[in-house]
VEXLUM-704378 format. One record per residue (C-alpha): residue in three letters; x, y, z. Coordinates in steps of 0.2 Angstrom, whole numbers, plus 2048, in hexadecimal, padded with zeros to 3 digits. Example, Ala and Ser with C-alpha at 12.3 -4.5 7.8 and 13.67 -1.06 7.14 Angstrom:
<sites>
+------+------+-------+-----+
! code ! east ! north !  up !
+------+------+-------+-----+
!  ALA !  83E !   7EA ! 827 !
!  SER !  844 !   7FB ! 824 !
+------+------+-------+-----+
</sites>
This chain:
<sites>
+------+------+-------+-----+
! code ! east ! north !  up !
+------+------+-------+-----+
!  MET !  B10 !   657 ! AE0 !
!  SER !  B05 !   662 ! AEB !
!  ILE !  AF4 !   65B ! AF2 !
!  ARG !  AE7 !   662 ! AE7 !
!  ILE !  AD8 !   669 ! AF0 !
!  SER !  AC8 !   66E ! AE7 !
!  ILE !  ABD !   67A ! AF1 !
!  ILE !  AAB !   67B ! AEA !
!  ALA !  AA3 !   68C ! AED !
!  LEU !  A90 !   68D ! AEE !
!  ASP !  A85 !   69B ! AEF !
!  GLN !  A82 !   6A0 ! B01 !
!  CYS !  A90 !   696 ! B07 !
!  LEU !  A9A !   69C ! B16 !
!  ALA !  AA8 !   6A7 ! B10 !
!  SER !  AB3 !   6A3 ! B1F !
!  ALA !  AB2 !   691 ! B1B !
!  ILE !  ABB !   694 ! B0B !
!  ALA !  AC7 !   6A2 ! B10 !
!  GLY !  ACB !   69A ! B21 !
!  SER !  ACE !   689 ! B19 !
!  ILE !  ADA !   690 ! B0D !
!  ASP !  AE3 !   69A ! B1B !
!  LEU !  AE5 !   689 ! B25 !
!  LEU !  AEC !   680 ! B15 !
!  HIS !  AF8 !   68F ! B12 !
!  ALA !  AFE !   68E ! B24 !
!  ALA !  B01 !   67C ! B22 !
!  ASN !  B0B !   67F ! B12 !
!  GLN !  B16 !   68C ! B1B !
!  ILE !  B19 !   680 ! B2A !
!  GLY !  B1C !   672 ! B1F !
!  SER !  B29 !   67C ! B15 !
!  SER !  B32 !   682 ! B25 !
!  LEU !  B33 !   670 ! B2B !
!  THR !  B39 !   668 ! B1B !
!  HIS !  B42 !   677 ! B13 !
!  ASP !  B38 !   673 ! B03 !
!  ASN !  B2F !   682 ! AFC !
!  SER !  B23 !   676 ! AF2 !
!  PRO !  B12 !   679 ! AF9 !
!  ILE !  B0A !   66A ! B01 !
!  PHE !  AF8 !   66F ! AFC !
!  ASP !  AF2 !   678 ! AED !
!  TRP !  AE0 !   67D ! AEB !
!  LYS !  AD3 !   684 ! ADF !
!  ILE !  AC2 !   68B ! AE2 !
!  SER !  AB5 !   686 ! AD6 !
!  SER !  AA2 !   689 ! AD3 !
!  ILE !  A97 !   67F ! AC8 !
!  SER !  A95 !   68E ! ABB !
!  GLY !  AA7 !   694 ! ABD !
!  GLU !  AA0 !   6A5 ! AC3 !
!  PRO !  AA2 !   6AD ! AD4 !
!  VAL !  A96 !   6A9 ! AE1 !
!  CYS !  A8E !   6B4 ! AEE !
!  THR !  A92 !   6AE ! B00 !
!  SER !  A87 !   6AF ! B0F !
!  ASN !  A8E !   6C0 ! B15 !
!  GLY !  A8B !   6C8 ! B04 !
!  SER !  A9D !   6C7 ! AFD !
!  MET !  AA1 !   6C0 ! AEC !
!  GLN !  AAC !   6B1 ! AEC !
!  GLN !  AB7 !   6B0 ! ADD !
!  VAL !  ABB !   69F ! AD6 !
!  ASP !  AC9 !   698 ! ACB !
!  THR !  ABF !   68C ! AC0 !
!  ARG !  AAE !   683 ! ABE !
!  CYS !  AAC !   672 ! AC6 !
!  SER !  AAC !   668 ! AB6 !
!  TYR !  ABD !   66F ! AB1 !
!  LEU !  AC5 !   668 ! AC1 !
!  ARG !  AD2 !   65B ! ABE !
!  LYS !  AD3 !   64C ! ACA !
!  SER !  AD4 !   653 ! ADC !
!  ASP !  ADB !   64B ! AEC !
!  VAL !  ACE !   654 ! AF6 !
!  ILE !  ABD !   65C ! AF2 !
!  TYR !  AB6 !   667 ! AFF !
!  VAL !  AA5 !   66E ! B00 !
!  PRO !  AA3 !   67C ! B0D !
!  GLY !  A92 !   67F ! B16 !
!  ILE !  A84 !   689 ! B10 !
!  ALA !  A80 !   696 ! B1D !
!  LEU !  A6D !   692 ! B1F !
!  ILE !  A65 !   68A ! B2E !
!  ASP !  A53 !   68E ! B29 !
!  GLU !  A4D !   67D ! B23 !
!  ALA !  A42 !   683 ! B15 !
!  ARG !  A50 !   68E ! B0D !
!  LEU !  A5D !   680 ! B0F !
!  VAL !  A52 !   674 ! B06 !
!  ASN !  A4F !   680 ! AF8 !
!  MET !  A62 !   683 ! AF7 !
!  LEU !  A65 !   671 ! AF5 !
!  THR !  A58 !   671 ! AE6 !
!  LEU !  A62 !   680 ! ADE !
!  ASN !  A72 !   676 ! AE0 !
!  GLN !  A6D !   667 ! AD6 !
!  SER !  A7B !   66A ! AC9 !
!  VAL !  A88 !   66A ! AD7 !
!  ILE !  A80 !   65A ! ADF !
!  ARG !  A80 !   651 ! ACE !
!  TRP !  A92 !   656 ! ACB !
!  LEU !  A98 !   650 ! ADC !
!  SER !  A8F !   640 ! ADB !
!  GLY !  A9A !   63C ! ACC !
!  GLN !  AAA !   63F ! AD6 !
!  ALA !  AA6 !   630 ! AE2 !
!  THR !  AB0 !   623 ! AD8 !
!  ARG !  ABF !   62F ! AD4 !
!  GLY !  AC9 !   62B ! AE4 !
!  SER !  AC8 !   63D ! AEB !
!  LEU !  AC6 !   640 ! AFE !
!  ILE !  AB5 !   649 ! AFF !
!  ALA !  AB2 !   655 ! B0E !
!  SER !  AA5 !   661 ! B14 !
!  SER !  AA3 !   66D ! B22 !
!  CYS !  A92 !   673 ! B2A !
!  THR !  A83 !   671 ! B1E !
!  GLY !  A8F !   66B ! B10 !
!  ALA !  A8A !   65A ! B16 !
!  PHE !  A79 !   65C ! B0F !
!  ILE !  A81 !   65E ! AFD !
!  LEU !  A8B !   64E ! B00 !
!  ALA !  A7B !   645 ! B06 !
!  GLU !  A71 !   64B ! AF7 !
!  ALA !  A7E !   644 ! AEC !
!  GLY !  A7C !   633 ! AF4 !
!  LEU !  A8E !   633 ! AFB !
!  LEU !  A89 !   631 ! B0D !
!  ASP !  A7E !   622 ! B0B !
!  GLY !  A82 !   615 ! B17 !
!  LYS !  A90 !   620 ! B1F !
!  THR !  A91 !   62A ! B2F !
!  ALA !  A91 !   63D ! B2E !
!  THR !  A8F !   64D ! B38 !
!  THR !  A88 !   65E ! B33 !
!  ALA !  A83 !   66F ! B3A !
!  TRP !  A7A !   66C ! B4B !
!  PRO !  A6B !   678 ! B48 !
!  VAL !  A65 !   66D ! B39 !
!  THR !  A69 !   65B ! B3F !
!  ASP !  A57 !   657 ! B41 !
!  LEU !  A54 !   65C ! B2E !
!  PHE !  A63 !   652 ! B29 !
!  ALA !  A5E !   642 ! B33 !
!  ALA !  A4C !   643 ! B2B !
!  ARG !  A52 !   646 ! B1A !
!  TYR !  A60 !   639 ! B19 !
!  PRO !  A5B !   62A ! B24 !
!  GLY !  A68 !   620 ! B1C !
!  VAL !  A76 !   62A ! B23 !
!  GLY !  A7D !   627 ! B35 !
!  LEU !  A7C !   638 ! B3C !
!  ARG !  A88 !   63C ! B4A !
!  SER !  A81 !   64D ! B4E !
!  ASP !  A8B !   651 ! B5D !
!  GLN !  A9C !   64E ! B55 !
!  ILE !  AA6 !   65B ! B4D !
!  LEU !  AAF !   650 ! B41 !
!  VAL !  AAA !   63F ! B3A !
!  ASP !  AB7 !   636 ! B2F !
!  SER !  AAE !   628 ! B24 !
!  GLY !  ABE !   624 ! B1A !
!  ASN !  ABD !   62C ! B0A !
!  ILE !  AB0 !   639 ! B11 !
!  ILE !  AB3 !   645 ! B1F !
!  THR !  AA5 !   650 ! B26 !
!  SER !  AA6 !   65E ! B33 !
!  GLY !  A99 !   667 ! B3E !
!  SER !  A93 !   679 ! B3E !
!  ALA !  A9B !   689 ! B37 !
!  ASN !  AAD !   68A ! B3D !
!  SER !  AAF !   677 ! B3E !
!  TYR !  AB8 !   679 ! B2D !
!  GLN !  AC7 !   67D ! B38 !
!  ASP !  AC6 !   66B ! B3F !
!  LEU !  AC3 !   664 ! B2E !
!  MET !  AD2 !   66D ! B26 !
!  LEU !  ADD !   667 ! B34 !
!  ALA !  AD7 !   655 ! B32 !
!  ILE !  ADB !   657 ! B1F !
!  ILE !  AEC !   65E ! B22 !
!  GLN !  AF1 !   650 ! B2E !
!  HIS !  AEA !   643 ! B22 !
!  PHE !  AF6 !   649 ! B14 !
!  THR !  B05 !   64E ! B1F !
!  THR !  B09 !   64B ! B31 !
!  GLU !  B02 !   64D ! B42 !
!  LYS !  B10 !   65A ! B45 !
!  ILE !  B0B !   665 ! B37 !
!  ALA !  AF9 !   665 ! B3B !
!  ARG !  AFD !   669 ! B4E !
!  LEU !  B08 !   677 ! B49 !
!  THR !  AFB !   67E ! B3D !
!  ALA !  AEE !   67E ! B4B !
!  ARG !  AFA !   687 ! B57 !
!  TYR !  AFF !   694 ! B4A !
!  MET !  AED !   697 ! B45 !
!  LEU !  AE7 !   697 ! B57 !
!  VAL !  ADB !   688 ! B54 !
!  ASP !  AD6 !   67C ! B62 !
!  GLN !  ADB !   66B ! B5B !
!  GLY !  AD2 !   65B ! B60 !
!  ARG !  AC1 !   662 ! B63 !
!  CYS !  AB5 !   653 ! B63 !
!  SER !  AA4 !   659 ! B67 !
!  GLN !  A98 !   667 ! B61 !
!  SER !  A8C !   663 ! B6F !
!  ALA !  A92 !   671 ! B7A !
!  TYR !  A8E !   67E ! B6D !
!  ARG !  A7D !   677 ! B69 !
!  LEU !  A6D !   681 ! B6E !
!  ARG !  A5D !   677 ! B6E !
!  THR !  A51 !   684 ! B67 !
!  SER !  A3F !   682 ! B6C !
!  HIS !  A34 !   679 ! B60 !
!  VAL !  A25 !   683 ! B5B !
!  SER !  A16 !   678 ! B59 !
!  THR !  A04 !   67C ! B53 !
!  ASP !  9FD !   66F ! B5F !
!  PRO !  9F4 !   677 ! B6D !
!  LEU !  9F9 !   669 ! B7A !
!  VAL !  A0B !   66A ! B75 !
!  ARG !  A0C !   67D ! B76 !
!  ALA !  A04 !   67C ! B87 !
!  VAL !  A11 !   66F ! B8D !
!  HIS !  A1F !   67B ! B86 !
!  LYS !  A18 !   689 ! B91 !
!  ILE !  A17 !   67F ! BA1 !
!  ILE !  A29 !   678 ! B9E !
!  HIS !  A30 !   689 ! B9A !
!  ALA !  A28 !   691 ! BAA !
!  SER !  A2E !   682 ! BB5 !
!  LEU !  A40 !   67F ! BB1 !
!  ASP !  A47 !   683 ! BC3 !
!  ARG !  A3C !   675 ! BCB !
!  SER !  A38 !   663 ! BCA !
!  LEU !  A2C !   660 ! BBB !
!  PRO !  A25 !   64E ! BBA !
!  ILE !  A1C !   64B ! BAA !
!  THR !  A0D !   644 ! BB5 !
!  HIS !  A0B !   656 ! BBC !
!  ILE !  A0B !   65E ! BAB !
!  ALA !  9FE !   651 ! BA5 !
!  GLU !  9F3 !   655 ! BB4 !
!  GLN !  9F4 !   668 ! BB1 !
!  LEU !  9EE !   665 ! B9F !
!  ASN !  9E1 !   658 ! BA3 !
!  VAL !  9E8 !   64B ! B97 !
!  SER !  9F0 !   63A ! B9A !
!  GLU !  A03 !   639 ! B9C !
!  ARG !  A03 !   62D ! B8D !
!  THR !  9FA !   639 ! B82 !
!  LEU !  A05 !   647 ! B87 !
!  ILE !  A15 !   63E ! B83 !
!  ARG !  A0E !   637 ! B73 !
!  LYS !  A09 !   648 ! B6C !
!  PHE !  A18 !   651 ! B72 !
!  LYS !  A24 !   644 ! B69 !
!  GLN !  A19 !   645 ! B59 !
!  ASN !  A1C !   657 ! B59 !
!  THR !  A2E !   659 ! B5E !
!  GLY !  A36 !   649 ! B5B !
!  PHE !  A3B !   645 ! B6D !
!  GLY !  A32 !   643 ! B7E !
!  PRO !  A2E !   651 ! B8A !
!  ASN !  A3B !   64B ! B97 !
!  THR !  A49 !   64D ! B89 !
!  TYR !  A42 !   65E ! B85 !
!  ILE !  A43 !   663 ! B97 !
!  GLN !  A55 !   65D ! B99 !
!  ASN !  A5A !   666 ! B89 !
!  LEU !  A52 !   677 ! B8F !
!  ARG !  A5B !   675 ! BA0 !
!  ILE !  A6C !   672 ! B98 !
!  ASP !  A69 !   681 ! B8D !
!  HIS !  A65 !   68C ! B9C !
!  ALA !  A73 !   685 ! BA6 !
!  LYS !  A7F !   68A ! B98 !
!  HIS !  A78 !   69B ! B98 !
!  LEU !  A7B !   69D ! BAB !
!  LEU !  A8D !   696 ! BA9 !
!  GLU !  A90 !   6A2 ! B9B !
!  THR !  A89 !   6B2 ! BA3 !
!  THR !  A89 !   6B0 ! BB6 !
!  SER !  A95 !   6AB ! BC4 !
!  LEU !  A89 !   6A0 ! BCC !
!  SER !  A90 !   690 ! BD5 !
!  HIS !  A8D !   67F ! BCC !
!  GLU !  A81 !   67B ! BDA !
!  ASP !  A77 !   68B ! BD7 !
!  VAL !  A77 !   688 ! BC5 !
!  ALA !  A70 !   676 ! BC8 !
!  GLN !  A63 !   67D ! BD3 !
!  GLU !  A5E !   68B ! BC7 !
!  VAL !  A5A !   67D ! BBA !
!  GLY !  A50 !   672 ! BC5 !
!  TYR !  A5D !   666 ! BCC !
!  SER !  A60 !   664 ! BDF !
!  ASP !  A6D !   657 ! BDC !
!  THR !  A7C !   660 ! BD5 !
!  SER !  A85 !   64F ! BD2 !
!  SER !  A77 !   649 ! BC7 !
!  PHE !  A77 !   659 ! BBD !
!  ARG !  A8A !   659 ! BBA !
!  ARG !  A88 !   648 ! BB3 !
!  LEU !  A7A !   64D ! BA7 !
!  PHE !  A83 !   65D ! BA2 !
!  LYS !  A92 !   653 ! B9D !
!  ARG !  A88 !   646 ! B94 !
!  LYS !  A7F !   653 ! B8A !
!  THR !  A8D !   65F ! B86 !
!  GLY !  A9D !   655 ! B87 !
!  MET !  AA4 !   661 ! B94 !
!  THR !  AA4 !   664 ! BA7 !
!  LEU !  A9B !   673 ! BAE !
!  GLY !  AAC !   67A ! BB2 !
!  ASP !  AB3 !   677 ! BA1 !
!  TYR !  AA4 !   67F ! B99 !
!  ARG !  AA5 !   68F ! BA3 !
!  LYS !  AB8 !   690 ! B9F !
!  ARG !  AB5 !   68E ! B8D !
!  PHE !  AA5 !   699 ! B8B !
!  GLY !  AA4 !   6A4 ! B9A !
!  ASN !  AA6 !   6B7 ! B99 !
!  ASN !  AB6 !   6B7 ! BA2 !
!  CYS !  AC3 !   6B7 ! B94 !
!  VAL !  AC4 !   6CA ! B90 !
!  THR !  ACD !   6D5 ! B9D !
+------+------+-------+-----+
</sites>
């Protein structure tokens, strides 16, 4: 009997997270058939929505569905693709609009299905209470919102894939590929999953989304914090002790750190490090500067120290990052 996968289509979901997932499952069926000489599909899937009506995806295309959620028979896997919203207010509003789906999903917890999500789909799982006391990941642009909204969930924001037994969550956007490969391997073999990845030209075994993360500047209404931001952004290429910033703004170092942390969630030193890492990523992607020059450009005279920091923050060496993301692949 085929493994039954129920894909839950939501308004504003990523169209690729549905179509691409089906393509991977179809490829696994083809590969499995060629290896076993059995034409019976390994995976069977149905797309459903709470109303049974088509939904409008984030790119404006209409996603047709096979049935409504309440008509689904027992599923081996229930998959919730991400909603393509990173604006926090709009995402929270979308959660409010999807309460019917959330209530339905909450009722599936005791039915023995493997429940999976990609990208912001983890918010739907968390709203349904399915992640309480578990670990999870989600889209990196909204990890702060997720952590604040669901303090009972152990957020692993840098990980692409988190397997909590009967629940698997994956990171941003195209991490649905990693998720589907994990599901394929879970129900078949490592060989079928590996061959599916090769056939579909998907990098298998990615662990971290840190290298993809961009630390966007927090916009604060606090005049002191805005002044700190301005000084930091103008001084990334040189040493920047917090004491010097405090002196320029005529406040105590303790006051500066306390106010900055209240407004951004982390201290100024962490903010400086994140900005320097982001600028280094940009230089590695767009220039041929040596690693030593990149380190100098972001305020580090000790290249070895910066190499260690970059590896800790991104999970990749400077050289590996440039190979992966540098503008040198097109000839």
